[in-house]
C-alpha positions in Angstrom: -14.4 13.0 8.6 -16.7 14.5 6.0 -18.4 17.0 8.4 -15.0 17.8 9.9 -13.7 18.7 6.4 -16.6 21.0 5.8 -15.9 22.6 9.2 -12.4 23.5 8.0 -13.9 25.7 5.3 -14.6 28.1 8.1 -18.4 27.7 8.0 -18.5 29.2 4.5 -21.5 28.5 2.2 -21.4 25.2 0.3 -18.8 25.0 -2.5 -19.6 26.4 -5.9 -21.7 23.7 -7.7 -20.1 23.9 -11.1 -16.6 24.8 -10.1 -13.7 22.4 -10.8 -11.4 22.3 -7.7 -8.5 24.6 -8.3 -5.1 22.9 -8.5 -2.1 25.1 -8.3 -2.9 27.9 -5.8 -2.0 28.6 -3.0 1.2 26.8 -2.2 0.6 25.7 1.4 -2.5 26.0 3.5 -2.8 24.9 7.1 -6.1 25.0 9.1 -7.0 24.2 12.7 -9.4 25.3 15.4 -11.6 24.2 18.2 -15.4 23.7 18.1 -17.7 23.0 21.0 -21.3 21.8 20.5 -23.8 20.9 23.1 -27.6 20.2 23.3 -29.8 20.1 26.4 -33.1 18.3 26.2 -36.3 18.4 28.1 -38.0 15.4 29.7 -39.0 12.5 27.5 -35.7 11.0 26.4 -33.2 8.6 28.0 -30.6 11.4 28.1 -30.8 15.1 28.9 -27.5 16.5 27.4 -25.1 15.6 24.6 -21.8 17.5 24.1 -18.9 17.3 21.7 -15.5 19.0 21.3 -13.7 18.8 18.0 -10.2 20.0 17.1 -9.8 19.6 13.3 -6.4 19.6 11.6 -5.8 20.0 7.9 -2.9 20.6 5.6 -2.9 21.3 1.9 0.2 21.4 -0.3 0.6 22.2 -3.9 3.2 20.0 -5.8 3.9 21.5 -9.2 1.1 22.9 -11.4 -1.1 19.8 -11.6 -1.1 18.2 -8.1 -2.5 19.1 -4.8 -2.2 16.9 -1.6 -4.5 17.3 1.3 -4.4 15.6 4.7 -7.2 16.1 7.3 -8.0 14.5 10.7 -9.4 15.6 14.0 -9.3 15.0 17.7 -12.8 14.7 19.2 -14.4 14.1 22.6 -18.1 13.4 23.1 -20.2 12.8 26.2 -23.9 11.9 26.8 -25.5 12.5 30.1 -28.4 10.1 30.9 -31.5 11.0 32.9 -30.5 8.5 35.7 -27.3 10.5 36.4 -24.8 8.4 34.5 -22.6 9.7 31.6 -20.9 7.9 28.7 -17.8 9.5 27.1 -15.5 8.7 24.2 -12.5 10.6 22.9 -9.6 10.2 20.5 -8.4 10.8 17.0 -10.8 10.3 14.1 -9.9 8.6 10.8 -7.4 10.5 8.5 -8.2 11.5 4.9 -5.3 11.8 2.5 -6.5 13.2 -0.9 -4.6 13.8 -4.1 -6.2 16.1 -6.7 -4.6 15.8 -10.2 -5.4 18.2 -13.0 -5.6 15.9 -16.0 -6.8 18.9 -18.1 -6.0 22.1 -16.2 -9.2 24.1 -15.6 -11.3 21.3 -17.2 -10.9 17.9 -15.6 -9.7 17.0 -12.1 -9.1 13.4 -10.9 -9.3 12.8 -7.1 -8.0 9.9 -5.1 -8.8 9.7 -1.4 -7.5 7.2 1.1 -9.2 7.1 4.5 -6.7 5.8 7.0 -8.2 3.9 10.0 -6.5 6.1 12.7 -9.7 6.5 14.7 -11.6 4.2 17.1 -12.7 1.1 15.2 -14.2 -0.7 18.1 -16.2 0.8 21.0 -18.0 -0.8 24.0 -21.8 -1.3 23.5 -22.4 1.2 26.3 -21.5 4.0 23.9 -24.2 3.1 21.3 -26.7 5.7 22.6 -24.0 8.4 22.3 -23.4 7.5 18.6 -27.1 7.4 17.9 -27.4 11.0 19.1 -24.2 12.2 17.2 -25.4 10.7 13.9 -28.7 12.7 13.9 -28.9 14.9 10.8 -31.1 17.4 12.5 -28.5 18.1 15.2 -25.6 18.1 12.6 -22.7 17.3 14.9 -19.4 17.9 13.3 -17.9 14.5 14.2 -20.7 11.9 14.0 -18.3 8.9 14.2 -14.9 8.2 15.6 -13.5 5.6 13.3 -14.0 2.9 10.6 -12.0 0.2 8.9 -10.7 2.7 6.3 -11.8 3.3 2.7 -10.6 4.2 -0.8 -12.5 6.8 -3.0 -11.8 7.8 -6.5 -13.7 10.3 -8.6 -13.5 13.2 -11.1 -14.9 16.7 -11.6 -15.2 18.7 -14.8 -16.7 22.0 -15.8 -17.2 24.0 -19.0 -18.6 27.4 -20.0 -22.3 27.8 -20.8 -22.7 30.9 -22.8 -20.6 34.0 -22.0 -20.9 34.0 -18.2 -22.5 30.8 -17.0 -20.8 27.4 -16.2 -22.0 23.9 -15.9 -20.1 21.1 -14.1 -20.4 17.5 -13.1 -18.6 14.8 -11.3 -18.8 11.2 -10.0 -17.1 9.2 -7.3 -16.9 5.6 -6.0 -16.1 4.7 -2.4 -15.0 1.2 -1.2 -15.0 0.7 2.6 -13.1 -2.0 4.4 -14.6 -4.1 7.1 -14.2 -3.6 10.9 -15.6 -4.6 14.2 -17.6 -1.6 15.5 -18.7 -3.0 18.9 -16.7 -5.0 21.4 -17.6 -8.7 21.3 -19.6 -8.3 18.1 -19.2 -9.4 14.5 -17.4 -7.8 11.6 -19.3 -5.0 9.8 -18.6 -4.7 6.1 -20.1 -1.3 4.9 -21.5 -1.3 1.4 -19.7 0.5 -1.4 -21.1 3.9 -2.5 -21.4 5.7 -5.8 -22.2 9.4 -6.2 -23.0 11.6 -9.2 -23.1 15.4 -9.2 -24.4 18.1 -11.5 -24.2 21.8 -11.0 -24.8 25.1 -12.8 -24.0 28.7 -11.8 -23.9 32.2 -13.2 -24.7 35.8 -12.7 -28.2 37.4 -12.8 -29.4 40.9 -13.1 -28.5 43.4 -10.4 -25.3 41.8 -9.3 -26.9 38.6 -8.1 -25.3 35.2 -8.5 -27.1 31.9 -8.6 -25.7 28.4 -7.8 -27.7 25.2 -8.2 -26.6 21.6 -7.7 -28.0 18.1 -7.7 -26.3 15.0 -6.2 -27.5 11.4 -6.5 -25.9 8.6 -4.4 -26.6 4.9 -4.0 -24.9 2.3 -1.8 -24.7 -1.4 -1.5 -26.1 -3.2 1.5 -24.1 -3.5 4.7 -23.1 -6.9 6.0 -22.5 -8.1 9.6 -20.6 -11.4 10.0 -21.3 -12.2 6.3 -25.1 -11.7 6.5 -27.2 -8.9 5.2 -27.7 -6.5 8.1 -29.1 -3.2 6.7 -30.0 -1.6 3.4 -30.4 2.1 2.7 -32.3 3.6 -0.2 -30.8 6.0 -2.8 -30.3 9.6 -1.7 -30.9 12.8 -3.6 -29.5 16.1 -2.5 -30.8 19.4 -4.0 -29.0 22.6 -3.3 -29.6 26.3 -4.3 -27.8 29.5 -3.3 -28.4 33.1 -4.3 -26.1 35.9 -3.4 -26.5 39.6 -4.0 -24.9 42.9 -3.0 -26.5 45.0 -0.3 -24.7 48.3 0.0 -21.2 47.5 1.3 -22.4 44.1 2.3 -23.2 40.8 0.6 -26.4 38.9 1.4 -26.9 35.3 0.5 -29.8 32.8 0.8 -29.4 29.1 0.6 -31.4 25.9 0.9 -30.9 22.2 0.6 -33.1 19.1 0.7 -31.8 15.7 1.3 -34.2 12.9 0.3 -33.5 9.3 1.4 -35.7 7.0 -0.8 -37.2 3.7 0.0 -34.7 0.8 -0.5 -34.9 -1.0 -3.8 -35.8 -4.7 -3.8 -36.1 -4.7 0.0 -38.9 -7.3 0.1 -37.0 -9.7 -2.3 -33.3 -9.5 -2.5 -32.8 -8.0 1.0 -35.8 -9.6 2.8 -33.8 -10.4 5.9 -32.0 -7.1 6.2 -33.0 -4.1 8.4 -34.6 -1.3 6.3 -33.3 2.2 6.9 -36.6 4.1 6.6 -36.9 6.8 4.0 -36.4 10.3 5.3 -36.2 14.0 4.4 -33.9 16.7 5.8 -34.7 20.3 4.8 -32.6 23.4 5.6 -33.1 27.0 4.7 -30.7 29.8 5.7 -29.3 33.3 5.1 -26.0 35.0 5.7 -25.0 38.7 5.6 -21.3 39.5 5.2 -20.6 43.1 6.3 -17.1 44.5 6.3 -16.1 46.4 9.4 -12.7 47.3 8.2 -10.2 46.1 5.6 -9.3 43.3 8.0 -12.5 42.4 9.8 -15.9 41.1 8.5 -19.0 40.4 10.6 -21.3 37.6 9.4 -24.7 37.2 11.1 -26.5 34.1 9.9 -29.8 32.2 10.4 -30.8 28.6 9.6 -34.0 26.6 9.9 -33.8 22.9 9.7 -36.3 20.0 10.1 -36.2 16.2 9.6 -38.9 13.8 8.6 -38.9 10.0 8.7 -41.2 7.2 7.5 -42.8 5.7 10.6 -44.7 3.0 8.7 -48.0 4.9 8.3 -46.3 7.8 6.4 -43.8 10.5 6.9 -43.7 12.0 10.4 -41.7 14.9 12.0 -38.6 13.9 13.9 -37.8 17.4 14.9 -37.0 21.0 13.9 -34.7 23.8 15.1 -33.7 27.3 14.3 -30.1 28.4 14.6 -29.1 32.1 14.6 -25.4 32.8 14.7 -22.6 35.3 14.3 -19.1 34.9 12.8 -16.3 37.4 13.1 -13.6 37.0 10.4 -10.3 38.8 11.0 -7.2 38.9 8.9 -4.5 38.8 11.5 -1.6 39.3 9.1 -0.9 38.8 5.4 -0.9 35.0 5.7 -3.1 34.3 8.7 -6.9 34.6 9.2 -9.0 34.0 12.4 -12.7 33.2 12.6 -14.7 33.3 15.8 -18.1 31.6 15.6 -21.1 31.6 17.9 -24.5 29.9 17.2 -27.5 28.9 19.3 -30.0 26.2 18.3 -33.6 26.2 19.7 -36.1 23.5 18.7 -38.0 20.4 19.5 -37.7 16.6 19.0 -40.7 14.3 18.6 -40.5 11.0 20.6 -43.5 8.7 20.3 -46.0 11.5 20.3 -44.2 13.6 22.9 -42.5 16.9 22.0 -39.1 17.3 23.7 -37.5 20.8 23.8 -33.8 21.2 22.8 -31.4 24.1 23.3 -27.7 24.2 22.4 -24.8 26.4 21.7 -22.1 26.0 19.0 -18.9 27.9 19.8 -15.8 27.8 17.7 -12.5 29.5 16.9 -10.6 28.7 13.7 -7.2 29.7 12.3 -6.0 29.5 8.7 -2.4 30.1 7.5 -1.7 30.4 3.8 1.7 30.7 2.1 
């Protein structure tokens, strides 16, 4: 659900690093849309095309001056076409997130409580495992990488304060507990490890109308268990994010970049000697966006992103793949309470598979609608 929630922000840049979530405005917001993503691959893999259709649904409601409630889910359908002519498909609702944001100190401290309801597909046949392997690839960045779980509870807080006259610094932390479920038909119960996250951000204006945002997030998780035994262990993760925006005539130009580092698991050779080690990795993305108003109601937003992924292959870090993704958004204010976003992107790149380079090509096409009252 996390990538689906990000999608419902209408492909905007990442949230302000030091901003405390606003509780109290607007009253009601509803978002929906449809997004189609597809990648075609050259020879060298067991499949030659992976496609996914996602229909996200989200509703946000203000209750008084201190409480916001958000509900978000999605319908998704995904298909992988194998090189021997077969295809594997899965479709249905995903899990549903219900979030309460409580302003303990308005403008200063927000408490969040999130319940992830297991409305998606908890158990799938083993024939769909290659499909989920492709959907979960960070390089391809599919909107819906999974279709269900056993549910989860997350609690956290966010706070911010002024730093000088115009700058702000903020931070937050969260803890997520996940319930067990049986992911594969005929298999054992998987108990995902709990996860903790800490965030720190700073933002403020620079000379010439520029605005800088920087954020750091650190997360760590407990090992997963399958049928009561250690099954896999993942190292701590560090996310670095920077964005710089500036005026450019009547337009606004912004550059952004993030790097996600997955570190080597701690105590793997001792405490978790029998578990599967998720190798350390690195995902780097650099991008730019230009927002150009065409009229009081319409804005054109060309964009460009470069992304690559590295993984530890035992003898050191090796390239898993890279892609470039040019795109174009059209944002149109249909009426006073309704906005429409049309999105088109095209990814071109390569994957590395045991020393062989495999070409990839794929469109991302979407239409999103937001209603605010």
